[in-house]
C-alpha positions in Angstrom: -80.1 87.9 -34.2 -80.0 86.7 -30.6 -80.3 83.2 -31.9 -77.3 83.7 -34.1 -75.3 85.2 -31.3 -76.3 82.3 -29.0 -75.3 79.8 -31.6 -72.0 81.5 -32.2 -71.4 81.6 -28.4 -72.2 77.9 -28.1 -69.9 77.0 -31.0 -67.2 79.2 -29.5 -67.6 77.5 -26.2 -67.5 74.1 -27.9 -64.3 75.1 -29.8 -62.8 76.5 -26.6 -63.5 73.3 -24.7 -62.1 71.3 -27.6 -59.0 73.4 -27.6 -58.7 73.1 -23.8 -59.3 69.3 -24.0 -56.8 68.9 -26.8 -54.3 70.9 -24.8 -55.0 68.7 -21.8 -54.6 65.6 -24.0 -51.4 66.9 -25.4 -50.1 67.8 -22.0 -51.1 64.3 -20.7 -49.5 62.7 -23.6 -46.4 64.8 -23.1 -46.3 63.8 -19.4 -46.8 60.2 -20.3 -44.1 60.4 -22.9 -41.8 62.0 -20.4 -42.7 59.4 -17.8 -42.0 56.6 -20.3 -38.7 58.2 -21.2 -37.8 58.5 -17.6 -38.9 54.9 -17.0 -36.9 53.8 -20.0 -33.9 55.6 -18.7 -34.4 54.1 -15.3 -34.8 50.6 -16.8 -31.8 51.1 -19.0 -29.8 52.2 -15.9 -31.1 49.2 -14.0 -30.2 46.9 -16.9 -26.8 48.4 -17.1 -26.3 47.9 -13.4 -27.5 44.3 -13.7 -25.1 43.8 -16.6 -22.2 45.2 -14.7 -23.1 43.0 -11.7 -23.3 40.0 -14.0 -20.0 40.9 -15.6 -18.5 41.3 -12.1 -19.9 38.0 -11.0 -18.6 36.4 -14.2 -15.2 37.9 -13.5 -15.2 36.6 -10.0 -16.4 33.2 -11.2 -13.8 33.0 -13.9 -11.2 34.1 -11.4 -12.3 31.4 -9.0 -12.3 28.8 -11.9 -8.8 30.0 -12.9 -7.5 29.7 -9.4 -9.2 26.3 -9.0 -7.6 25.2 -12.3 -4.2 26.5 -11.3 -4.6 24.7 -8.0 -5.7 21.5 -9.7 -2.8 21.7 -12.2 -0.4 22.5 -9.3 -1.6 19.4 -7.4 -1.3 17.3 -10.5 2.2 18.5 -11.0 3.0 17.8 -7.4 1.6 14.3 -7.6 3.4 13.7 -10.8 6.7 15.0 -9.3 6.1 12.9 -6.3 5.4 9.8 -8.4 8.5 10.5 -10.5 10.6 11.0 -7.3 9.2 7.8 -5.8 9.9 6.0 -9.1 13.4 7.4 -9.2 14.1 6.3 -5.6 12.6 2.9 -6.3 14.7 2.5 -9.4 17.8 3.5 -7.5 16.9 1.1 -4.7 16.4 -1.7 -7.3 19.7 -1.0 -9.0 21.6 -0.8 -5.7 19.9 -4.1 -4.6 20.7 -5.7 -8.0 24.4 -5.1 -7.3 24.6 -5.6 -3.6 21.5 -7.5 -2.3 19.9 -9.8 -4.8 17.3 -11.0 -2.2 16.0 -7.5 -1.8 16.2 -6.9 -5.6 13.8 -9.8 -6.3 11.5 -8.8 -3.5 11.2 -5.3 -4.9 10.8 -6.1 -8.6 8.3 -8.9 -7.9 6.3 -7.1 -5.2 3.2 -6.7 -7.3 2.9 -10.5 -7.8 1.9 -11.0 -4.1 4.5 -13.7 -3.6 7.3 -14.4 -1.1 10.8 -14.6 -2.5 13.9 -16.2 -1.1 17.3 -15.9 -2.8 20.4 -18.0 -2.1 23.2 -19.5 -4.2 21.9 -18.0 -7.5 18.6 -19.7 -6.9 15.4 -17.7 -6.6 12.8 -19.4 -4.4 9.1 -18.3 -5.0 6.4 -19.2 -2.6 3.0 -18.3 -4.2 -0.4 -18.3 -2.6 -2.6 -19.7 -5.4 -6.3 -19.1 -5.8 -8.7 -21.7 -4.5 -11.0 -23.8 -6.7 -14.0 -21.7 -5.5 -12.3 -18.6 -6.7 -11.6 -20.1 -10.1 -15.2 -21.3 -10.3 -16.3 -17.7 -9.7 -13.9 -16.3 -12.3 -15.0 -18.8 -14.9 -18.7 -19.1 -14.1 -19.9 -17.5 -17.3 -18.5 -17.7 -20.8 -19.6 -15.0 -23.4 -20.1 -16.5 -26.9 -19.2 -13.9 -29.5 -20.8 -15.7 -32.4 -24.4 -15.3 -31.2 -24.0 -13.0 -28.2 -25.3 -15.5 -25.7 -23.8 -16.4 -22.3 -23.0 -20.0 -21.5 -22.9 -21.1 -17.9 -19.8 -23.2 -17.1 -20.9 -26.4 -15.5 -19.1 -27.9 -12.4 -17.8 -30.7 -14.6 -15.6 -28.1 -16.4 -14.1 -26.9 -13.1 -11.2 -29.4 -12.8 -10.0 -28.5 -16.3 -10.4 -24.8 -15.7 -8.7 -24.9 -12.3 -5.7 -26.9 -13.7 -5.3 -24.5 -16.7 -5.5 -21.5 -14.4 -2.9 -22.8 -11.8 -0.4 -24.2 -14.3 -0.6 -21.0 -16.4 -0.1 -18.8 -13.3 3.0 -20.8 -12.3 4.6 -20.6 -15.7 3.8 -17.0 -16.3 5.3 -16.0 -12.9 8.5 -17.8 -13.6 8.7 -16.3 -17.0 8.2 -12.8 -15.6 10.8 -13.3 -12.9 13.5 -14.5 -15.4 12.6 -11.6 -17.7 12.8 -8.9 -15.0 16.2 -10.3 -13.9 18.0 -8.9 -16.9 21.5 -9.4 -15.4 20.9 -13.1 -14.7 21.2 -13.1 -10.9 19.0 -16.1 -10.7 20.4 -19.1 -12.6 17.4 -21.2 -11.5 14.0 -20.7 -10.0 12.1 -22.9 -7.5 8.4 -22.3 -7.6 6.3 -23.7 -4.7 2.5 -23.0 -5.0 0.3 -23.2 -2.0 -3.5 -23.3 -1.8 -5.6 -22.7 1.3 -8.7 -24.8 1.3 -11.1 -26.7 3.6 -10.0 -30.2 4.5 -12.6 -32.8 3.4 -11.6 -34.7 6.6 -11.5 -32.1 9.3 -13.5 -29.3 7.7 -10.7 -26.9 8.8 -8.8 -24.5 6.5 -5.4 -26.0 5.5 -2.6 -24.5 3.6 -1.1 -27.2 1.3 1.7 -27.2 -1.3 0.1 -28.5 -4.5 2.8 -28.0 -7.1 6.5 -27.5 -7.1 8.9 -26.9 -9.9 12.6 -26.2 -10.3 13.9 -25.0 -13.7 17.1 -23.3 -15.0 17.0 -20.1 -17.0 18.3 -21.5 -20.2 15.8 -24.3 -20.4 12.8 -22.2 -19.5 13.5 -19.1 -21.7 13.5 -21.4 -24.8 9.8 -22.1 -24.2 7.1 -20.2 -26.1 4.4 -20.0 -23.5 1.8 -18.8 -26.0 1.8 -22.1 -27.8 2.1 -24.7 -25.1 -0.3 -26.7 -23.1 0.4 -25.4 -19.5 0.0 -28.8 -17.7 2.1 -30.8 -20.2 4.8 -28.1 -20.2 4.9 -28.1 -16.4 5.2 -31.9 -16.4 7.9 -31.9 -19.1 10.0 -29.6 -16.8 9.9 -32.4 -14.1 7.4 -30.4 -12.1 5.7 -32.2 -9.1 1.9 -32.1 -8.6 -1.0 -34.4 -7.9 -2.7 -36.2 -10.8 -5.7 -33.8 -10.3 -5.0 -30.4 -8.8 -8.7 -30.0 -8.0 -8.2 -32.6 -5.2 -5.7 -30.3 -3.4 -3.4 -33.2 -2.6 -0.2 -32.1 -0.8 3.1 -32.8 -2.5 6.7 -32.6 -1.4 8.7 -29.6 -2.8 11.4 -30.3 -5.3 13.7 -28.0 -3.3 13.3 -25.9 -0.1 15.6 -22.9 0.1 16.6 -22.2 3.7 15.8 -18.9 5.3 19.5 -18.2 5.6 20.9 -14.7 5.8 24.6 -13.9 5.5 24.2 -11.6 8.5 23.2 -14.2 11.0 25.5 -15.5 13.7 25.1 -18.4 16.2 23.2 -17.3 19.3 24.4 -17.7 22.8 22.8 -17.7 26.2 23.5 -14.7 28.4 23.6 -15.4 32.2 21.9 -12.7 34.2 20.4 -12.5 37.7 18.7 -10.1 40.0 22.0 -8.1 40.3 22.3 -7.5 36.6 21.7 -3.9 35.5 20.5 -4.4 31.9 21.4 -0.8 31.0 25.0 -1.4 31.9 25.6 -4.8 30.3 27.8 -5.1 27.1 25.7 -4.3 24.0 26.6 -7.6 22.4 25.2 -9.5 25.4 22.1 -7.2 25.4 21.3 -8.1 21.8 21.7 -11.8 22.6 19.5 -11.4 25.6 16.8 -9.8 23.4 17.1 -12.8 21.1 16.6 -15.1 24.0 13.5 -13.2 25.1 11.8 -13.3 21.7 12.9 -16.8 21.1 10.9 -17.8 24.2 8.0 -15.7 23.1 7.7 -17.2 19.6 8.9 -20.7 20.5 5.4 -22.0 21.2 4.4 -21.2 17.7 7.5 -22.7 16.1 9.1 -19.3 15.5 12.8 -19.0 14.6 14.8 -16.1 16.0 18.2 -15.2 14.6 20.8 -12.6 15.8 22.6 -10.5 13.2 26.3 -9.8 13.4 26.7 -6.2 14.6 24.9 -2.9 14.7 26.6 -2.1 11.4 24.4 -4.7 9.6 21.9 -2.3 8.3 19.6 -1.7 11.3 18.6 -5.2 12.2 19.7 -6.8 15.5 17.5 -9.9 15.3 15.0 -11.4 12.9 12.0 -13.5 13.7 10.5 -16.0 11.2 7.0 -16.6 12.4 5.5 -19.6 10.6 1.9 -18.9 11.7 -0.2 -19.1 8.5 -2.5 -16.2 9.5 -0.3 -13.7 11.2 3.2 -15.0 10.5 6.1 -13.7 8.4 9.3 -11.9 8.9 9.7 -9.6 11.9 12.7 -7.4 12.4 13.9 -6.5 15.9 16.2 -3.7 17.0 17.7 -3.7 20.5 18.7 -0.3 22.0 20.7 -0.5 25.2 20.2 3.2 25.9 20.5 5.4 29.0 18.8 8.3 27.3 15.5 8.6 25.5 15.5 6.8 22.2 15.4 9.5 19.4 12.6 9.5 16.8 15.3 8.9 14.1 15.7 5.4 15.4 12.0 4.8 14.9 12.2 6.1 11.4 15.1 3.9 10.7 13.2 0.9 12.0 10.3 1.6 9.7 12.6 2.0 6.7 14.2 -1.4 7.7 10.8 -3.1 7.8 10.1 -1.9 4.3 13.6 -2.8 2.9 13.5 -6.2 4.6 10.1 -7.0 3.3 9.0 -7.7 6.9 5.4 -7.7 8.2 6.4 -5.6 11.3 9.2 -4.2 13.3 9.9 -4.2 17.1 12.3 -1.9 18.9 13.1 -2.7 22.5 15.2 -0.5 24.9 16.3 -0.2 28.4 15.1 3.5 28.4 12.0 5.0 26.9 10.7 6.9 23.9 9.5 10.5 23.4 6.0 11.6 22.2 7.3 12.2 18.7 8.4 8.6 18.5 4.9 7.3 19.5 3.3 9.7 17.1 5.5 8.5 14.2 4.8 4.8 15.0 1.0 5.3 15.2 -0.8 3.4 12.4 2.4 1.7 11.3 3.4 -1.9 11.8 5.8 -1.0 14.6 5.9 -1.9 18.3 7.8 0.3 20.8 8.9 -1.6 23.9 10.5 0.4 26.8 12.4 -0.7 29.9 9.3 -1.6 31.7 8.2 -3.9 28.9 11.7 -5.5 28.8 11.5 -6.3 32.5 8.0 -7.7 32.2 9.1 -10.0 29.3 12.0 -11.2 31.4 9.8 -11.9 34.4 7.3 -13.7 32.2 9.9 -16.0 31.0 11.6 -16.7 34.4 14.6 -14.3 34.0 15.6 -11.6 36.5 17.4 -8.3 36.2 16.9 -4.6 36.8 17.3 -1.3 35.1 19.1 1.7 36.6 19.9 4.3 34.0 21.8 6.6 36.4 24.0 3.8 37.6 24.7 2.7 34.0 25.7 6.3 33.1 28.1 6.3 36.0 29.7 3.0 35.0 30.1 4.3 31.4 31.7 7.5 32.7 34.1 5.6 34.9 35.2 3.5 31.9 36.0 6.7 30.0 
């Protein structure tokens, strides 16, 4: 009996412990399930926050991209509007020049050809800087053969033919384009003078030589089909002048030289001045002539030609210098300002516009007074030189002339005349 009771007790205890253990297991499972659920909710909340952050960042990024795109489009529109405005102004300038100033018209419409143009008596003169034989050699050094995909090296013996074809073609094409652009027939004829800069076989120095020259009238030239002609034979048939072999760079005489005449130019005169001459009080006509004298002496040693224009109503040019120097030469416009007050910045802007309109390489303004800071700022990095009263007196002294500048005295003289 005792054994039975003991066994029952043991079994009961085992069952009790099993129940307790099961309860503990269930409680642990429940806690773990609860923890998992809590962790799941925490992770879901974290993921939701990350998603919201990502969405917010995407919105910010998209907004930035939208703003950048708007900015880009706005800048493109601005550039396009600016280009159209510049094109419109250019076309207006071209049309105005076509009617009133043919020389400027040809300079504008042929500016991309990198040539100098002169217009007089319905004749357009073209001075072209032609490529050297070394440049043509580089251009034509290799020839791609389409049939077998190989590359053939051009030998030096091919250079004379290549050079001649290149130069004669360039000449004829330029003339053709000039006639074609001139739709109203301002130029009845064209004179083309082609120059090449190359080393002299005698001195070894760089020389600029005229190697071909041609004068042809519009009617004759426009009947030619340039696509089906031999450039050299066509050039010769038009009575063009060139050496037997262009490759030898033999100088020739031009068939016609158009003078650098300008309808605004007048005959210069010498202006007597001495130590008792107040430059700021002298007649403005005499002052402009004095400026011509000064720059004539400055450029004379290089063969420069200085001309005086008619009046201050000539479009902003008081004198023009033609500097023949092959490296730094060209057309230089000069404005003379006999002022007793500071020269306004508008005068400097006008000078810059004149330099562009005249096709000049630079502009010089010289005055008896001085310039303000805004004038010097505007002229910075532009082909302009601002010379004040001190520079004027220095140039006079350098060239043996005397005079003085007294602005107050000049103002008093002007007031007395009034």
